[in-house]
PALUMDREN-978322 format. One record per residue: residue in three letters; x, y, z of N, C-alpha, C, O, CB in turn. Coordinates in steps of 0.001 Angstrom, whole numbers, padded with zeros to 6 digits, always signed. Glycine has a CB too. Layout:
! residues N
ALAXYZXYZXYZXYZXYZ ...
END
This chain:
! residues 240
MET-025298-012324+022367-024967-012138+021049-024044-013176+020693-023259-013668+021503-024442-010831+020793 SER-024138-013548+019367-023362-014746+018677-021982-014644+018829-021486-013517+018850-023603-014857+017193 ASP-021253-015667+018943-019792-015710+019070-019175-015199+017559-017986-014991+017313-019296-017342+019508 LEU-020078-015088+016824-019693-014655+015511-019468-013103+015296-019020-012559+014286-020731-015123+014590 CYS-019863-012541+016423-019654-011169+016613-019030-010789+017839-019499-011061+018944-020811-010516+016512 TYR-017718-010009+017597-016942-009672+018845-017015-008417+019169-016858-007528+018332-015612-009960+018798 THR-017273-008182+020476-017492-006832+021083-016449-006565+022171-016207-007411+023033-018942-006719+021693 THR-015824-005357+022121-014945-004803+023053-015048-003424+023378-015556-002659+022559-013747-005010+022667 GLU-014563-002944+024650-014908-001492+024799-013352-000833+024943-012380-001466+025356-016011-001187+026256 TYR-013343+000251+024610-012132+001074+024685-012273+002552+025175-013255+003201+024815-011538+001094+023352 THR-011395+003059+025920-011161+004418+026173-010072+005025+025406-008917+004607+025480-010920+004595+027511 ILE-010474+006125+024583-009417+006825+023869-008374+007425+024668-008656+008305+025481-009956+007825+023087 LEU-007125+006995+024490-005916+007573+025161-005270+008820+024624-005661+009221+023528-004909+006596+025172 SER-004398+009433+025213-003732+010553+024822-002846+010204+023645-002621+011040+022771-002985+011121+025949 LYS-002293+008865+023607-001365+008380+022740-002156+008239+021389-001555+008227+020314-000723+007050+023277 ASP-003568+008130+021480-004219+007668+020333-004630+008977+019519-005005+008707+018378-005460+006731+020729 VAL-004645+010224+019817-005151+011262+019301-004267+012289+018708-003097+012392+019076-005866+011738+020167 ASP-004848+013143+017694-004000+014120+017040-003988+015485+017848-004510+015437+018962-004505+014342+015563 PRO-003528+016534+017485-003616+017869+018315-004932+018322+018466-005213+019027+019435-002852+019013+017705 GLN-005873+017975+017539-007351+018462+017702-008197+017495+018468-009424+017583+018509-008043+018682+016309 ARG-007425+016471+019136-008048+015419+020248-008934+014442+019463-009752+013738+020055-009036+016209+021494 ARG-008782+014399+018175-009516+013407+017359-008694+012057+017357-007473+012061+017195-009736+013966+015843 LEU-009361+011007+017529-008617+009561+017300-008038+009651+015928-008701+009792+014899-009677+008174+017385 ARG-006604+009547+016017-005699+009403+014896-006092+008317+013826-006573+007263+014242-004353+009088+015443 LEU-005928+008494+012555-006486+007318+011960-005548+005976+011895-005965+004837+011683-006891+007722+010578 SER-004310+006326+012102-003533+004923+012238-003768+004403+013568-003396+003235+013686-001919+005027+012024 ALA-004313+004961+014683-004679+004323+015726-006071+003684+015602-006346+002643+016199-004569+005179+016765 LEU-006903+004306+014848-008037+003748+014573-008093+002384+013942-008759+001443+014374-008639+004576+013876 PHE-007314+002375+012859-007003+001031+012181-006320+000006+012858-006604-001186+012742-006261+001214+011081 SER-005370+000484+013603-004697-000387+014497-005716-001037+015590-005690-002236+015868-003549+000430+015186 MET-006443-000283+016063-007426-000793+016958-008336-001806+016328-008639-002813+016967-008207+000300+017499 LEU-008820-001591+015039-009520-002490+014293-008793-003916+013933-009296-005033+014053-009880-001766+013101 GLN-007507-003595+013472-006548-004842+013313-006546-005792+014357-006752-006998+014215-005156-004452+013188 GLU-006289-005160+015483-006203-005933+016777-007433-006726+017283-007358-007777+017920-005857-004991+017833 ALA-008686-006033+016889-009904-006677+017171-010175-007861+016137-010714-008916+016470-011032-005625+017153 ALA-009772-007586+014933-009948-008799+014000-009088-009968+014490-009525-011117+014545-009531-008438+012476 ILE-007878-009632+014836-007026-010893+015211-007610-011627+016419-007657-012856+016470-005498-010484+015565 GLU-008033-010858+017348-008602-011374+018698-009824-012238+018248-010014-013369+018696-009080-010091+019788 HIS-010642-011631+017332-011935-012553+017008-011560-013790+016210-012227-014821+016295-013068-011736+016123 THR-010358-013668+015339-009967-014802+014558-009573-015858+015571-010003-017002+015423-008808-014464+013547 ILE-008907-015600+016432-008244-016464+017501-009541-017177+018207-009581-018389+018420-007256-015490+018656 ARG-010568-016294+018532-011648-016972+019354-012534-017778+018511-013346-018556+019009-012503-015965+020120 LEU-012383-017592+017078-013058-018563+016064-012171-019874+015870-012565-020693+015040-013255-017804+014577 GLY-011187-020087+016467-010225-021179+016435-009448-021118+015306-009139-022177+014761-010817-022450+016500 MET-008987-019816+014747-008139-019753+013633-006981-018862+014055-006619-017927+013341-008877-019239+012373 GLY-006359-019169+015296-005201-018272+015679-003861-018677+015134-003828-019343+014099-005073-018210+017165 ARG-002809-018347+015716-001543-018361+015067-001142-019842+014766-000439-020045+013777-000482-017637+015949 GLU-001507-020811+015486-001148-022125+015177-001748-022590+013845-001281-023571+013267-001557-023006+016278 LYS-002740-021917+013374-003335-022189+012073-002761-021519+010934-002917-021960+009796-004671-021874+012091 THR-002094-020459+011191-001874-019330+010283-000218-019120+010424+000612-019802+009822-002849-017908+010753 LEU+000084-018013+011363+001414-017649+011452+002493-018731+011624+003585-018720+011056+001494-016780+012479 ASP+002046-019673+012483+003195-020805+013066+003252-021723+011700+004172-022539+011640+002604-021885+014712 ARG+002416-021651+010704+002564-022455+009424+003119-021609+008368+003350-022138+007280+001222-023048+008935 GLY+003382-020271+008552+004110-019659+007435+002934-018713+006658+003156-018189+005567+004821-020919+006399 LEU+001829-018595+007286+000765-017908+006618+000431-016483+007429+000204-016436+008638-000537-018921+006550 LEU+000444-015501+006660+000233-014155+006984-001130-013443+006580-001492-013345+005407+001302-013468+006403 TRP-001801-012989+007590-002977-012142+007203-002678-010810+006567-001830-010104+007113-003792-011879+008387 VAL-003229-010423+005566-002967-009110+004862-004244-008606+004480-005219-009317+004236-002042-009219+003614 ILE-004212-007211+004429-005431-006414+003923-005161-006079+002611-004012-005840+002239-005759-005131+004709 THR-006314-006033+001727-006272-005625+000348-006990-004384+000224-006483-003440-000382-006827-006645-000569 LEU-008249-004301+000804-009150-003224+000585-009762-002743+001834-010112-003527+002716-010176-003605-000346 GLN-009897-001460+001925-010661-000903+003144-011524+000340+002823-011138+001269+002112-009642-000503+004284 HIS-012741+000257+003426-013768+001340+003332-014161+001876+004524-014675+001088+005318-014922+000928+002707 ALA-014040+003106+004876-014614+003571+006205-015519+004900+006034-015157+005964+005531-013374+003875+007253 LYS-016684+004604+006532-017741+005920+006538-017644+006457+007839-017690+005684+008796-019389+005574+006243 ILE-017523+007620+008005-017261+008336+009373-018272+009344+009707-018382+010318+008962-015901+009054+009394 GLN-019045+009224+010769-019913+010149+011194-019202+011393+012045-019365+012610+011952-020942+009396+011987 ARG-018396+010642+012863-017345+011608+013486-016284+010613+014096-016541+009440+014367-018026+012683+014717 LEU-015155+011177+014264-014080+010251+014973-014157+010508+016433-014416+011603+016931-012535+010532+014468 PRO-013902+009368+017102-013921+009548+018664-012915+010420+019287-011907+010629+018612-013746+008256+019330 LEU-012989+010925+020351-012270+012032+021042-011468+011535+022201-011730+010475+022769-013244+013093+021532 PHE-010504+012313+022532-009665+012020+023628-010576+011748+024928-011438+012582+025206-008646+013218+023835 ASP-010421+010672+025686-011018+010321+026851-012410+009595+026634-013091+009161+027563-011141+011535+027662 GLU-012722+009524+025403-014140+009107+025105-014258+007638+025325-013293+007012+024885-014573+009462+023633 LYS-015137+006965+025859-015249+005613+025802-016209+004993+024559-017336+005416+024305-015752+005227+027157 ILE-015630+004070+023949-016388+003581+022731-016534+002105+022752-015788+001374+023404-015685+003988+021417 VAL-017566+001670+021983-017892+000154+021836-017387-000227+020402-017823+000415+019447-019584-000186+022009 LEU-016517-001210+020213-016175-001712+019031-016669-002974+018838-016468-003850+019679-014901-001693+018860 GLN-017424-003220+017622-017926-004587+017121-017147-004922+015828-016712-004085+015037-019566-004577+016815 THR-017028-006317+015721-016490-006767+014494-017067-008227+014115-017246-009053+015009-014929-006766+014612 TRP-017312-008477+012966-017965-009699+012478-017540-009978+011068-017280-009069+010279-019491-009585+012553 PRO-017469-011366+010739-017009-011746+009343-018300-011747+008419-019438-011958+008839-016253-013258+009335 GLY-017988-011503+007214-018911-011620+006071-018615-013030+005260-017763-013819+005671-018712-010290+005080 ALA-019253-013227+004291-019198-014465+003527-017801-014482+002799-017389-013506+002172-020441-014561+002478 ASP-017100-015665+002928-015744-015568+002295-015803-015817+000884-016722-016531+000483-014770-016516+002891 MET-014869-015288-000044-014836-015147-001307-013708-016009-001895-012837-015516-002612-014745-013782-001597 HIS-013751-017344-001562-012480-018187-002043-011065-017631-001380-010558-018137-000380-012354-018080-003782 MET-010573-016625-002027-009280-016193-001633-009362-015036-000460-008402-014702+000234-008531-015670-002936 TYR-010588-014534-000380-010543-013297+000451-011730-013534+001669-012674-014309+001512-010869-011859-000584 PHE-011545-012854+002709-012372-012839+003800-012850-011379+003962-012071-010528+004392-011655-013392+005032 PRO-014194-011062+003602-014664-009703+003988-014865-009595+005606-015287-010568+006231-016080-009388+003204 ARG-014549-008392+006236-014806-008321+007630-015288-007046+007824-014871-006166+007070-013664-008607+008487 TYR-016188-006733+008799-016928-005572+009021-016756-004932+010537-016635-005674+011512-018384-005934+008720 PHE-016755-003826+010625-016479-003038+011987-017374-001928+012207-017656-001181+011270-015058-002444+012052 ARG-017891-001737+013476-018589-000810+013858-018140-000292+015302-017957-000993+016297-019891-001250+013748 ILE-018007+001075+015194-017553+001646+016416-018788+002850+016786-019167+003732+016016-015893+002298+016179 SER-019243+002618+018091-020378+003426+018739-019928+004079+019936-019045+003620+020661-021585+002571+019103 ASP-020527+005127+020128-020466+005712+021484-021323+004957+022523-022049+004032+022160-020919+007166+021426 TYR-021245+005345+023818-021798+004655+024773-023445+004751+024910-024145+004064+025653-021113+005084+025936 ALA-023879+005791+023991-025304+005884+023913-025857+005027+022751-027053+004983+022461-025712+007341+023755 GLY-024906+004368+022132-025299+003480+020991-025387+004216+019713-026001+003659+018803-026626+002810+021249 ASN-024890+005340+019508-024694+006194+018127-023664+005451+017453-022722+004955+018070-024206+007833+018304 THR-023801+005361+016273-022717+004735+015233-021907+005924+014915-022351+006944+014388-023377+004027+013766 LEU-020455+005685+015341-019563+006806+014930-018862+006361+013583-018750+007200+012689-018448+007151+016114 VAL-018390+005088+013403-017672+004833+012341-017944+003367+011838-017847+002417+012615-016284+005102+012664 ASP-018275+003216+010564-018462+001818+010040-017265+001556+009077-016904+002436+008296-019919+001636+009260 VAL-016625+000291+009138-015589+000024+008209-015814-001414+007557-016274-002385+008159-014202+000133+008936 SER-015492-001389+006490-015590-002766+005750-014149-002943+005194-013590-001994+004643-016794-002799+004465 MET-013445-004352+005357-012215-004631+004850-012320-005921+004199-013254-006688+004434-011185-004591+005857 VAL-011272-006211+003287-011039-007486+002720-009740-007940+002964-008744-007359+002532-011278-007502+001362 TRP-009711-009073+003718-008514-009822+004126-008217-011016+003125-009054-011595+002433-008716-010372+005603 GLY-006905-011256+003185-006407-012473+002616-005225-013275+003303-004695-012844+004328-006011-012140+001316 LEU-004904-014241+002811-003806-014906+003482-002723-015206+002560-002923-015854+001532-004243-016134+004134 MET-001507-014727+002915-000473-014610+002106+000763-015863+002641+001043-015984+003834+000000-012960+002196 GLU+001288-016565+001756+002328-017444+002239+003688-016750+002433+004206-016106+001520+002478-018584+001290 ALA+004201-016882+003533+005345-015990+003985+006532-016198+002858+007144-015240+002388+005884-016435+005608 LYS+006780-017561+002485+007999-017804+001685+007703-017154+000362+008506-016314-000045+008362-019370+001526 THR+006682-017436-000327+006520-016984-001658+005882-015545-001987+006006-014944-003054+005744-017970-002268 ARG+005179-015118-000860+004666-013769-000881+003489-013689-001751+003069-012610-002167+005693-012801-001323 HIS+002914-014898-002050+001595-014988-002642+000189-015212-001994+000207-015873-000955+001717-015900-003428 LEU-000722-014881-002326-001987-015194-001533-002420-016726-001859-002188-017304-002920-003239-014104-001957 ILE-003018-017203-000864-003284-018618-000947-004786-019000-001004-005613-018108-000812-002653-019278+000216 PHE-005170-020198-001242-006673-020502-001082-006729-021023+000305-006081-022033+000579-007300-021602-002188 PRO-007448-020421+001208-007447-020691+002566-008058-022216+002902-007732-022909+003866-008269-019537+003252 GLU-008986-022544+001904-009502-023994+002189-008521-025201+002036-008748-026297+002550-010656-024282+001243 GLU-007469-024931+001326-006651-025713+001069-005623-026052+002309-004900-027045+002391-006126-025229-000054 TYR-005749-024915+003304-005017-025258+004483-005923-025269+005709-005474-024991+006821-003874-024302+004675 GLY-007238-025599+005498-008314-025722+006491-008569-024498+007264-008933-024559+008438-008024-026791+007423 ILE-008394-023417+006657-008724-022054+007312-010091-021666+006795-010339-021326+005638-007613-020868+006953 VAL-011016-021769+007882-012481-021348+007686-012948-020336+008644-012746-020512+009845-013411-022527+007806 ILE-013578-019255+008196-014030-018210+009001-015557-018166+008640-015892-017651+007573-013221-016827+008735 PRO-016433-018658+009440-018001-018706+009031-018373-017236+009098-017882-016354+009802-019039-019678+010116 GLU-019484-017163+008086-020159-015809+008164-021158-015592+009305-021806-016465+009882-020891-015559+006889 ASN-021167-014313+009518-022182-013825+010630-023401-013360+009671-023256-012351+008982-021526-012443+011709 THR-024544-014069+009635-025713-013609+008882-026640-012801+009902-027713-012321+009536-026504-014886+008204 ASP-026233-012702+010995-027262-011890+011899-026899-010333+011972-027679-009496+012427-027257-012507+013478 MET-025567-010028+011447-025143-008615+011585-025186-008075+009942-025024-008816+008972-023485-008507+012383 PRO-025405-006827+009896-025315-006127+008610-024177-006330+007812-023056-006328+008320-025401-004808+008786 ALA-024376-006524+006492-022985-006461+005512-022932-005071+005005-023645-004603+004118-022999-007558+004104 LEU-021951-004431+005710-021728-003009+005283-021375-002906+003994-021125-003930+003358-020750-002336+006017 SER-021302-001708+003434-020796-001600+001944-019370-002093+001700-018334-001879+002329-020836-000107+001465 PHE-019634-002861+000531-018362-003590+000296-017242-002669-000314-017508-001934-001265-018630-004800-000666 PRO-016025-002716+000227-014939-001775-000290-014621-001884-001784-014641-002964-002373-013643-002031+000469 ARG-014355-000830-002313-013933-000571-003707-012678+000152-003907-012428+001095-003157-014928+000156-004379 SER-011850-000182-004842-010615+000630-004873-010943+002056-005277-011849+002285-006078-009569+000023-005852 PRO-010211+003013-004730-010435+004462-004993-010126+004846-006237-009212+004247-006806-009739+005287-004159 VAL-010761+005827-006856-010601+006205-008221-009547+007455-008190-009713+008394-007413-012081+006586-008897 MET-008612+007398-008964-007510+008429-008706-007445+009194-009953-007491+008673-011067-006053+007791-008338 LYS-007336+010469-009722-007108+011447-010962-006394+012659-010593-006345+013137-009459-008451+011911-011619 ASP-005797+013157-011736-005034+014384-011606-004026+014505-010745-003826+015570-010161-005753+015322-011330 LEU-003152+013261-010534-002163+013254-009635-000872+013849-010135-000536+013884-011319-001990+011963-009201 GLN-000192+014307-009130+000989+015165-009349+002237+014432-008459+002028+013839-007401+000634+016820-008826 SER+003310+014553-008961+004491+014019-008372+004593+014688-006957+004447+015908-006877+005777+014292-009295 ALA+004844+013913-005809+004856+014659-004471+006137+014031-003711+006105+013888-002489+003348+014429-003560 GLY+007145+013700-004395+008398+013321-003784+008525+011855-003521+007682+011075-003965+008578+014044-002536 THR+009443+011493-002887+009882+009928-002475+009818+009768-000867+010270+010621-000104+011594+009551-003011 PHE+009258+008681-000489+009276+008194+000824+009939+006980+001025+009631+006011+000332+008057+008068+001285 SER+010835+006898+001905+011680+005644+002183+011134+005066+003508+011091+005717+004553+013331+005984+002307 VAL+010661+003600+003355+009947+003047+004562+011018+002911+005644+012061+002298+005417+009216+001603+004261 PRO+010749+003502+006853+011658+003289+008000+011411+001872+008560+010437+001193+008238+011429+004396+009129 ARG+012282+001516+009344+012239+000236+010019+010979+000062+011075+010346-000978+011258+013616+000072+010768 SER+010780+001269+011690+009692+001336+012680+008281+001335+011987+007286+001301+012712+009864+002628+013561 TYR+008147+001369+010659+006926+001269+010186+006513-000169+009731+005343-000395+009419+006826+002200+009164 THR+007523-001193+009691+007284-002411+009393+006825-003255+010508+007135-002972+011665+008334-002882+008831 ASP+005959-004477+010161+005312-005233+011153+005734-006556+011176+006778-006938+010649+003963-005200+011020 ILE+004825-007380+011869+005219-008906+011791+005391-009545+010529+006114-010539+010460+004256-009708+012424 ASN+004730-009029+009379+004710-009683+008119+005862-009128+007259+005973-009454+006077+003342-009500+007436 GLY+006717-008285+007870+007972-007877+007255+007613-006765+006116+008312-006632+005112+008751-009209+006622 HIS+006582-006067+006346+006297-005084+005217+005585-003891+005860+004987-004115+006912+005367-005746+004020 MET+005577-002727+005389+004854-001503+006007+003572-001888+006390+002780-002430+005619+004725-000299+005075 ASN+003308-001587+007733+001911-001909+008116+000856-001107+007640+001076+000098+007519+001777-001903+009441 ASN-000231-001552+007354-001454-000910+006641-001799+000391+007359-002223+001376+006754-002771-001903+006646 THR-001582+000349+008784-002044+001576+009531-000994+002854+009332-001395+004012+009442-002175+001179+011157 ARG+000256+002557+009057+001211+003508+008775+000885+004363+007431+001396+005461+007210+002534+002784+008685 TYR+000106+003813+006697-000345+004577+005314-001030+005861+005760-000897+006900+005114-001466+003648+004319 PHE-001738+005787+006832-002627+006838+007362-001655+007868+007905-001919+009050+007686-003672+006295+008499 ASP-000505+007543+008623+000372+008419+009018+000955+009082+007869+001238+010273+008005+001294+007836+009821 LEU+001202+008468+006673+001860+009042+005611+000927+010030+004938+001324+011086+004446+002353+007998+004680 ALA-000304+009639+004945-001239+010573+004336-001503+011841+005247-001802+012906+004707-002572+009829+004046 GLU-001407+011749+006483-001539+012836+007434-000501+013736+007277-000658+014950+007407-001578+012405+008785 ASP+000662+013152+006975+001944+014053+006997+002000+014830+005618+002672+015859+005548+003375+013114+007205 THR+001329+014373+004561+001404+014888+003217+000212+015750+002766+000365+016575+001866+001553+013760+002302 MET-000865+015589+003319-002011+016324+002939-002045+017826+003365-001435+018174+004376-003158+015636+003482 PRO-002766+018747+002592-002791+020026+002878-003410+020340+004176-004419+019701+004476-003385+020668+001881 SER-002956+021234+004997-003228+021587+006370-004724+022079+006379-005401+021840+007379-002182+022717+006917 ALA-005248+022725+005360-006592+023170+005320-007623+021864+005278-008666+021880+005932-006756+024138+004031 LEU-007304+020925+004588-008027+019678+004725-007888+018941+005830-008825+018263+006252-007769+018891+003793 TYR-006659+018989+006449-006533+018153+007713-007399+018740+008683-008005+017982+009440-005087+018071+008285 ALA-007563+020062+008782-008268+020608+009903-009801+020358+009774-010538+020624+010724-007962+022108+010018 ARG-010256+019881+008685-011763+019470+008584-012006+018076+009034-011151+017256+009369-012298+019580+007116 ASP-013445+017906+008990-013865+016507+009519-013827+015659+008422-014359+016082+007396-015281+016428+010173 LEU-013295+014507+008402-013220+013323+007634-014648+012559+007627-015265+012349+008671-012067+012424+008220 CYS-015100+012175+006384-016265+011443+006339-016285+010147+005541-017209+009334+005557-017223+012269+005873 GLU-015184+010053+004858-015041+008789+004108-013461+008367+003661-012650+009227+003315-015959+008954+002794 ILE-013176+007098+003710-011850+006683+003346-012036+005433+002496-012839+004544+002781-010936+006427+004609 ARG-011276+005431+001485-011112+004145+000526-009637+003911+000444-008878+004822+000112-011748+004356-001057 THR-009222+002730+000736-007710+002302+000657-007636+000998-000193-008466+000115+000025-007044+002018+002202 SER-006695+000838-001138-006414-000345-001699-004800-000534-001678-003968+000272-002095-007051-000383-003111 PHE-004582-001733-001121-003140-002118-000990-002875-003130-002038-003499-004190-002086-002777-002690+000443 LEU-001878-002773-002938-001717-003529-004201-000527-004371-004162-000544-005480-004698-001631-002624-005384 SER+000586-003886-003518+001721-004730-003388+002477-004216-002009+002176-003175-001425+002673-004634-004772 GLU+003397-005029-001644+004150-004840-000288+005080-003781-000509+005474-003538-001650+004936-006139+000240 ALA+005517-003040+000618+006753-002281+000856+007549-002725+001911+007081-002751+003050+006496-000960+001092 ALA+008666-003070+001683+009370-003622+002943+010245-002448+003355+010189-001378+002748+010291-005045+002673 PHE+011062-002654+004400+011926-001725+005121+012902-001059+003931+013421-001825+003119+012812-002565+006367 ASP+013092+000090+003863+013979+000843+003065+013508+000971+001652+014238+001519+000826+015299+000252+003103 THR+012264+000474+001301+011683+000640-000014+011504+002138-000186+011118+002891+000708+010318-000155-000178 ASP+011802+002475-001351+011672+003943-001900+010273+003900-002371+010118+003185-003361+012771+004389-003157 ILE+009179+004501-001901+007939+004853-002528+007827+006137-003296+007984+007203-002702+006984+004872-001563 GLN+007578+006104-004520+007273+007438-005146+005984+007878-005079+005095+007194-005588+007584+007476-006462 LEU+005705+009051-004459+004363+009514-003966+003743+010519-005165+004410+011298-005846+004548+010350-002420 TYR+002424+010317-005237+001811+011091-006133+000535+011544-005470-000068+010725-004778+001618+010383-007414 ASN+000086+012706-005604-001149+013151-004795-001925+014253-005542-001474+014803-006546-000718+013712-003339 SER-003068+014528-005012-003900+015569-005500-004753+015913-004392-005005+015127-003479-004681+015195-006726 ALA-005320+017406-004494-006351+017681-003488-007229+018676-004164-006762+019524-004924-005770+018220-002094 ASP-008503+018578-003893-009530+019636-004266-010195+020103-003004-009724+019871-001890-010635+019085-005290 ALA-011352+020797-003226-012102+021426-002001-012312+020337-000923-012290+020645+000269-013587+022050-002440 ASP-012509+019112-001318-013094+018305-000236-012456+016790-000287-012947+015870+000368-014750+018281-000411 THR-011394+016643-001071-010778+015264-001443-009312+015342-001344-008703+016273-001871-011158+014791-002914 TYR-008748+014450-000725-007478+014150-000971-006918+012784-001332-007114+011833-000576-006926+014532-000003 LEU-006254+012658-002418-005926+011403-003169-004291+011203-002919-003462+012111-002979-006353+011563-004888 LEU-004049+009962-002660-002480+009685-002340-002333+008245-002918-003050+007281-002646-002029+009751-000552 GLU-001182+008284-003836-000757+007014-004518+000622+006778-004305+001420+007709-004415-001009+007020-005983 GLY+000996+005612-004007+002337+005225-003838+002936+004127-005015+002300+003095-005233+002400+004619-002382 ARG+003971+004368-005619+004517+003505-006686+006005+003064-006265+006747+003710-005524+004508+004312-008129 SER+006275+001920-006841+007720+001467-006557+008563+002195-007596+007998+002873-008455+007932-000200-006668 SER+009888+002086-007559+011013+002653-008333+010670+002044-009812+011159+002618-010785+012600+002180-007687 GLN+009856+000917-010001+009620+000434-011301+008300+000890-011764+007746+000280-012678+009724-001023-011355 ASP+007700+002001-011159+006376+002481-011448+005260+001375-010908+004123+001537-011349+006262+002746-013070 LYS+005409+000603-010273+004534-000499-010028+003621+000188-008796+004148+000767-007846+005420-001995-009619 PRO+002120+000029-008965+001414+000731-007855+001519-000129-006612+001432-001354-006704-000109+001017-008208 LEU+001697+000459-005495+001771-000098-004245+000561+000066-003247+000152-000813-002488+002911+000420-003688 PHE+000040+001388-003384-001334+001460-002642-001924+002815-003387-001281+003585-004101-001178+001621-000756 ARG-003182+002890-003064-004099+004125-003412-004955+004384-002280-005494+003466-001661-005025+003906-004700 MET-005111+005697-001963-005973+006181-000867-006873+007377-001396-006427+008327-002038-005064+006650+000389 SER-008107+007212-001064-008892+008518-001237-009561+008925+000162-010153+008073+000825-010082+008332-002413 MET-009452+010209+000575-010118+010591+001714-011041+011847+001450-010621+012811+000810-009104+010845+002786 ARG-012266+011792+001953-013183+012852+001583-013547+013512+003010-013663+012904+004074-014531+012258+000728 PHE-013694+014840+002797-013855+015672+003936-015120+016334+003800-015662+016538+002714-012756+016639+004106 LEU-015649+016714+005073-016930+017588+005099-016662+019071+004779-017592+019878+004765-017619+017517+006531 
END
């Protein structure tokens, strides 16, 4: 298989799962994040090209279509490959399959590069950052920002130090822990089939996030805003 597709295997550990033995969403997206980083290194765009030059990889959009979440002690195969770059943005796709080759989860993400000093997105070609497109693998559904409606105030969340990452802000995976902690128990018990997430602005340590949410028979919506009412993130989760 082409070097433009990175494949790795993983066994789901006890630390990765929830009380129902399903792969926890924060663990799922952490796994994808690390696979993307490893593939980027193998494509010659490792830390010496980015982090050591003050450039940080950030995620702006995510879309996951879930047939079922992997379970405790299950062996899975994870593949990731890059799509065609979009000037400031890099689409990247992921597929998790079981050992029989059945697709469990498809994920598409849009990544960008942010300058650490200014906290602004940069044009990668100006820094010689190039990630070639893999035309042999499918371009999965392109992520779109979730549609929010009927939101109600759901309190305030203050970002703890343990939720921040190498970029100095709340890691994208931790937003799924926040969703898990705030959604109705009746929805949490059901099987998840789709997630859309949009990251609009950073939340650093000790940032107070004003939460707004809504839930109906099969959907949970969660939005976070700054104290100045600036949108920080939006998330929609659809259940079977």
